[in-house]
C-alpha positions in Angstrom: -8.7 -31.6 -14.4 -6.0 -29.0 -13.6 -4.9 -28.9 -17.2 -8.5 -28.4 -18.3 -9.0 -25.6 -15.8 -5.8 -23.9 -16.9 -6.6 -24.1 -20.6 -10.2 -22.9 -20.2 -9.2 -20.0 -17.9 -6.4 -18.9 -20.2 -8.7 -19.1 -23.2 -11.4 -17.0 -21.4 -8.8 -14.3 -20.5 -7.5 -14.3 -24.1 -11.0 -13.9 -25.6 -12.2 -11.2 -23.2 -8.9 -9.4 -23.4 -9.1 -9.4 -27.2 -12.4 -7.6 -27.1 -14.5 -10.6 -28.2 -18.2 -10.2 -27.2 -19.0 -11.9 -23.9 -21.7 -14.1 -25.5 -19.2 -15.3 -28.2 -16.6 -15.9 -25.5 -19.0 -18.1 -23.5 -19.9 -20.1 -26.6 -16.3 -20.6 -27.6 -15.4 -21.7 -24.0 -18.2 -24.2 -23.9 -17.3 -25.5 -27.4 -13.6 -25.9 -26.4 -14.5 -27.7 -23.1 -16.8 -30.2 -24.8 -14.8 -30.9 -28.0 -11.4 -31.3 -26.3 -12.3 -32.8 -22.9 -15.4 -34.9 -23.5 -16.8 -37.3 -26.1 -20.2 -35.6 -26.0 -21.6 -34.5 -29.5 -20.9 -30.8 -29.2 -23.4 -29.6 -31.9 -26.3 -31.4 -30.3 -25.6 -29.9 -26.9 -25.1 -26.4 -28.5 -28.4 -26.5 -30.3 -30.5 -27.8 -27.5 -29.1 -25.6 -24.8 -29.2 -22.4 -26.8 -32.8 -23.1 -27.5 -33.5 -24.0 -23.9 -31.7 -20.9 -22.6 -33.8 -18.7 -24.9 -37.1 -20.4 -24.4 -38.0 -19.3 -20.9 -41.2 -17.8 -19.7 -39.4 -15.9 -16.9 -37.4 -14.1 -19.5 -40.5 -12.4 -20.9 -40.4 -10.0 -18.0 -37.0 -8.8 -18.9 -37.7 -6.8 -22.1 -40.8 -5.2 -20.6 -39.0 -4.0 -17.5 -36.2 -2.6 -19.7 -38.8 -0.9 -21.9 -40.4 0.6 -18.8 -37.0 2.0 -17.7 -36.3 3.4 -21.2 -39.7 5.2 -21.3 -39.1 6.7 -17.9 -35.5 7.6 -18.8 -36.9 9.9 -21.5 -39.7 11.4 -19.4 -39.5 14.3 -17.0 -39.5 11.9 -14.0 -36.1 13.2 -12.6 -37.2 16.8 -12.7 -40.5 16.0 -10.9 -38.6 13.9 -8.4 -36.1 16.6 -7.6 -38.8 19.2 -7.3 -40.9 17.0 -5.0 -38.0 15.9 -2.7 -35.8 19.0 -2.4 -38.1 21.0 -0.1 -38.1 18.2 2.5 -34.3 17.8 2.5 -33.3 21.3 3.5 -33.2 20.7 7.3 -31.4 17.3 7.2 -27.6 17.4 7.7 -26.3 17.1 4.2 -29.3 18.8 2.8 -29.9 18.4 -1.0 -27.2 15.7 -1.3 -29.9 13.4 0.0 -31.9 13.9 -3.2 -29.3 11.8 -4.9 -29.7 8.9 -2.4 -33.5 9.0 -2.1 -34.1 9.9 -5.8 -31.9 7.0 -7.0 -33.7 4.7 -4.6 -37.1 5.7 -6.1 -36.0 5.6 -9.7 -34.3 2.2 -9.1 -37.7 0.9 -8.0 -39.0 1.5 -11.6 -36.0 1.2 -13.9 -34.2 -2.0 -12.9 -30.9 -0.6 -14.3 -27.9 1.0 -12.6 -26.7 2.9 -15.7 -30.2 4.2 -16.4 -30.6 5.4 -12.8 -27.2 7.1 -12.9 -27.8 8.8 -16.2 -31.3 10.0 -15.4 -30.6 11.3 -11.9 -27.2 12.7 -12.9 -28.6 14.7 -15.8 -30.7 16.6 -13.3 -28.8 16.7 -9.9 -25.2 17.3 -11.0 -25.7 20.7 -12.6 -28.4 21.7 -10.0 -26.4 20.8 -6.9 -23.1 22.2 -8.2 -24.9 25.4 -9.1 -26.0 25.7 -5.5 -22.5 25.3 -4.2 -22.3 21.7 -3.1 -18.9 19.9 -3.3 -18.8 18.4 -6.8 -16.7 15.4 -5.8 -19.3 14.4 -3.1 -22.1 15.0 -5.5 -20.5 12.7 -8.1 -19.6 10.1 -5.4 -23.1 10.1 -3.9 -24.6 9.7 -7.4 -22.2 6.9 -8.4 -22.8 4.9 -5.2 -26.6 5.5 -5.0 -27.2 4.6 -8.7 -26.0 1.1 -8.0 -29.3 0.6 -6.2 -30.8 0.1 -9.7 -29.3 -3.4 -9.6 -30.8 -4.4 -6.3 -34.2 -2.7 -5.6 -36.8 -4.5 -7.6 -37.7 -4.7 -10.5 -33.9 -5.5 -10.9 -32.8 -6.8 -14.4 -29.9 -8.6 -12.9 -32.1 -10.4 -10.4 -34.2 -11.7 -13.3 -31.0 -12.9 -15.0 -29.9 -14.6 -11.7 -33.3 -16.2 -11.2 -33.4 -17.6 -14.8 -29.7 -18.9 -14.5 -30.3 -20.6 -11.1 -34.0 -21.6 -11.5 -35.0 -19.5 -8.5 -38.3 -17.6 -8.0 -38.0 -14.1 -9.5 -40.9 -12.9 -7.3 -39.1 -14.0 -4.1 -35.8 -12.5 -5.4 -37.6 -9.2 -5.9 -39.0 -9.3 -2.4 -35.6 -10.3 -1.0 -34.0 -7.2 -2.5 -36.3 -4.6 -0.8 -34.9 -4.6 2.8 -31.2 -4.7 1.7 -31.9 -1.8 -0.7 -33.4 0.2 2.2 -30.4 -0.8 4.3 -28.0 0.6 1.7 -30.1 3.8 1.4 -29.9 4.2 5.2 -26.1 3.7 5.2 -25.6 6.2 2.4 -27.8 8.8 4.1 -26.1 8.2 7.5 -22.7 8.7 5.9 -23.8 12.0 4.4 -25.1 13.2 7.8 -21.7 12.4 9.4 -19.8 14.0 6.6 -21.9 17.2 6.9 -21.3 17.2 10.7 -17.6 16.8 10.1 -17.3 19.4 7.4 -20.1 21.9 7.9 -18.3 24.6 5.9 -18.6 22.5 2.7 -22.4 22.4 2.9 -24.3 25.5 1.6 -26.6 27.1 4.1 -30.3 26.1 4.0 -32.4 28.0 1.6 -35.5 30.0 2.6 -38.0 27.6 4.0 -41.2 27.0 2.2 -44.6 26.9 3.9 -46.1 23.5 4.5 -48.7 24.0 1.8 -46.1 24.7 -0.9 -44.1 21.6 0.2 -47.2 19.4 -0.1 -48.0 20.9 -3.5 -44.6 20.1 -4.8 -44.6 16.7 -3.3 -47.7 15.9 -5.4 -45.3 15.4 -8.3 -44.1 12.2 -6.6 -47.5 10.6 -6.6 -47.3 9.2 -10.2 -43.9 7.6 -9.4 -45.1 6.1 -6.1 -48.3 4.8 -7.9 -46.0 3.1 -10.4 -43.9 1.5 -7.7 -47.0 0.3 -5.8 -48.6 -1.0 -9.1 -45.5 -3.1 -10.0 -44.1 -4.3 -6.7 -47.4 -4.4 -4.8 -49.1 -6.6 -7.4 -46.2 -9.1 -7.1 -46.2 -9.1 -3.3 -50.0 -9.4 -3.0 -50.0 -12.4 -5.4 -52.1 -10.5 -7.9 -49.6 -10.8 -10.7 -46.5 -12.7 -11.6 -43.3 -10.7 -12.4 -44.1 -11.0 -16.1 -47.6 -9.6 -15.6 -46.4 -6.9 -13.3 -43.9 -5.9 -16.0 -46.7 -5.5 -18.5 -48.6 -3.4 -15.9 -45.4 -1.3 -15.5 -45.1 -0.6 -19.2 -48.7 0.5 -19.5 -48.4 2.8 -16.4 -45.1 4.3 -17.6 -46.7 5.0 -21.0 -49.6 6.8 -19.3 -47.2 8.6 -17.0 -45.1 9.9 -19.9 -48.2 10.9 -21.9 -49.7 12.9 -19.0 -46.4 14.7 -18.6 -46.5 15.6 -22.2 -43.1 13.9 -22.9 -44.4 11.1 -25.0 -44.4 11.4 -28.8 -43.6 9.2 -31.8 -39.8 9.8 -31.5 -39.7 9.1 -27.8 -41.8 5.9 -28.2 -39.6 4.7 -31.1 -36.3 5.5 -29.3 -37.5 3.8 -26.0 -38.6 0.7 -27.9 -35.4 0.4 -29.9 -33.3 0.9 -26.8 -35.2 -1.8 -25.0 -34.7 -4.2 -28.0 -31.0 -3.6 -28.1 -30.5 -4.2 -24.4 -32.8 -7.2 -24.3 -31.2 -8.9 -27.2 -27.7 -8.3 -25.8 -28.7 -9.9 -22.4 -30.6 -12.8 -24.1 -27.5 -13.5 -26.3 -25.3 -13.6 -23.2 -27.8 -15.9 -21.4 -27.9 -18.3 -24.4 -24.1 -18.5 -24.3 -24.2 -19.0 -20.6 -26.7 -21.9 -20.9 -24.4 -23.7 -23.3 -21.4 -23.1 -21.1 -23.2 -24.3 -18.0 -24.1 -27.6 -19.8 -20.6 -27.9 -21.1 -19.1 -27.5 -17.6 -21.6 -30.1 -16.3 -20.4 -32.6 -18.9 -16.7 -31.9 -18.1 -17.3 -32.4 -14.4 -15.3 -29.2 -13.5 -17.9 -27.6 -11.2 -18.3 -30.9 -9.3 -14.5 -31.4 -8.9 -14.0 -27.8 -7.9 -16.7 -28.0 -5.3 -15.2 -31.2 -4.0 -11.8 -29.5 -3.8 -13.2 -26.5 -2.0 -14.9 -28.9 0.4 -11.5 -30.5 1.3 -10.2 -27.1 2.4 -12.7 -27.0 5.2 -13.7 -23.4 4.7 -16.5 -22.1 6.8 -19.4 -20.5 5.0 -18.1 -17.0 6.0 -14.6 -17.8 4.7 -16.2 -19.1 1.4 -18.2 -15.9 1.1 -15.1 -13.8 1.8 -13.2 -15.6 -1.0 -16.1 -15.2 -3.4 -16.4 -11.5 -2.6 -12.8 -10.9 -3.6 -13.3 -13.0 -6.8 -16.5 -11.2 -7.8 -15.0 -7.8 -7.2 -12.0 -8.7 -9.3 -14.2 -10.0 -12.1 -16.3 -6.9 -11.9 -13.2 -4.8 -12.6 -13.3 -6.2 -16.2 -16.8 -7.4 -16.8 -20.3 -5.9 -16.5 -22.6 -7.2 -13.8 -24.8 -9.5 -15.9 -21.7 -11.1 -17.4 -20.3 -11.8 -14.0 -23.5 -13.5 -12.9 -24.0 -15.7 -15.9 -20.3 -16.6 -16.1 -19.9 -17.7 -12.5 -23.2 -19.4 -11.5 -22.5 -22.7 -13.1 -19.2 -23.0 -11.3 -20.1 -21.4 -8.0 -23.6 -22.8 -7.2 -22.4 -26.4 -6.4 -20.0 -24.9 -3.8 -22.7 -22.6 -2.4 -25.3 -25.3 -2.1 -22.7 -27.7 -0.5 -22.0 -25.0 2.1 -25.7 -24.9 3.0 -26.2 -21.2 1.8 -29.7 -20.2 0.8 -29.7 -19.5 -3.0 -32.2 -16.6 -2.6 -29.9 -15.0 0.0 -26.8 -15.7 -2.2 -28.5 -13.9 -5.1 -28.8 -10.7 -3.1 -25.2 -11.1 -1.8 -24.0 -11.5 -5.4 -25.9 -8.5 -6.6 -24.5 -6.2 -3.8 -21.0 -7.4 -4.6 -21.6 -6.8 -8.3 -22.9 -3.3 -7.4 -19.6 -2.6 -5.8 -17.9 -3.5 -9.1 -20.0 -0.9 -10.9 -17.9 1.8 -9.3 -14.4 0.2 -9.6 -12.2 0.9 -12.6 -11.4 0.0 -15.3 -14.9 -1.3 -16.2 -17.2 0.4 -13.8 -20.2 1.3 -15.9 -21.4 4.0 -13.5 -18.0 5.6 -13.8 -18.3 5.7 -17.6 -21.7 7.3 -17.4 -20.5 10.0 -15.0 -17.3 10.6 -17.0 -19.5 11.3 -20.1 -21.6 13.7 -18.1 -18.9 15.6 -16.3 -15.7 15.2 -18.4 -13.7 14.3 -15.3 -10.9 11.8 -15.1 -12.4 8.3 -14.4 -9.9 7.7 -11.5 -11.0 10.9 -9.8 -14.7 9.7 -10.1 -13.7 6.3 -8.7 -12.0 8.0 -5.8 -15.1 10.1 -5.0 -17.2 6.9 -5.0 -14.8 5.0 -2.8 -16.6 5.7 0.5 -19.8 4.2 -1.0 -17.8 1.1 -2.0 -16.9 0.5 1.6 -20.5 1.2 2.7 -21.7 -1.5 0.4 -19.0 -3.8 1.8 -20.5 -3.0 5.3 -23.9 -3.9 3.8 -22.5 -7.3 2.8 -21.2 -7.9 6.3 -24.5 -7.0 7.8 -26.6 -9.3 5.7 -24.1 -12.0 6.4 -24.4 -11.6 10.1 -28.2 -11.0 10.0 -29.4 -13.1 7.0 -33.0 -12.3 8.0 -32.6 -8.9 6.4 -32.8 -10.8 3.1 -34.9 -13.8 3.8 -37.7 -12.5 6.1 -39.8 -10.8 3.4 -39.7 -13.7 0.9 -40.7 -16.1 3.7 -43.5 -13.7 4.8 -44.6 -13.5 1.1 -44.8 -17.3 0.9 -46.8 -17.5 4.1 
């Protein structure tokens, strides 16, 4: 078993380090494990599991949520959001920096993607806030950290992937992500308030206040976005629609929203559709490879033996979670979030179940840790997005985002100490 583990791990590092696509790496690893360490007919397992991994009703929600995010990415949503939020942030310590936090939280609730959230909000807030005299490092760090909410706040693409990979309810995972997402928003906003109190000279003075009527008039621009959030998430929570049906509702509403804004034409429609197809096929290909690898690992007995070995160590659930946190952060330094999830679930779930950890709770824990890896070099996707928009060195961007890395670590500690933050809403939904 030790020889097999060493060979498979070395092969995985070699494939990924050589730049081989993640999906091909997973397929090759599964093929090597079956052909060299079992007598199972490899071709039969490959064919049946790739088909089974692709033929999933839950996956039909994935391309539609991605398409919804692509449509909104190309609309004037970020402009409307900034216009509607900024008048209400002037009197809060930290002032317009909070538009990054709140704006990313709102856009995350309709995009499901961290990179899309980062690109959409950054395109608007970075030039606007720097023009008004805000510290560019803090603007970039705030955006890098807050954009990771796109992975957590539903409809989260990575939660759909986790639900399919672990056979968990996607609707319950969506509900489980709401309170932890609000917790992270509160932590980020609280940090900005403390920073503004500590360094008041680095925050520009408040602009001339607007009358209440003008604030309300500008806030009307947020109504379409809030209606979209309620239409998607509210229909799931109320039991009126499954995640797949809610995704269809979201696509229709986003098309209507873009049309009423005047930002929808043939070119935008085509680009959004092609962008959704490219992203969806990439994720589906990775999931197919992960399904084959999961089956292969099952036949080799490696997850079972590894779980048994972990059991002999006598680790408490908290120690196990601490070890997994370090592992996931290290993996996230070299792989994107979806790849980390599909690569580790077949190995980790037996240990997690043996430790008595709720799989819905573990999904949220995993996503927050993966969020942390989005702002760690060398493969932090949010760092790449911000580097492309600002031209700054990726290490300086990572340094600016470091406080938000530790705030997310604090979020992990809080949901570990108080698991009801994650589990209460799914249980209430079931009742």
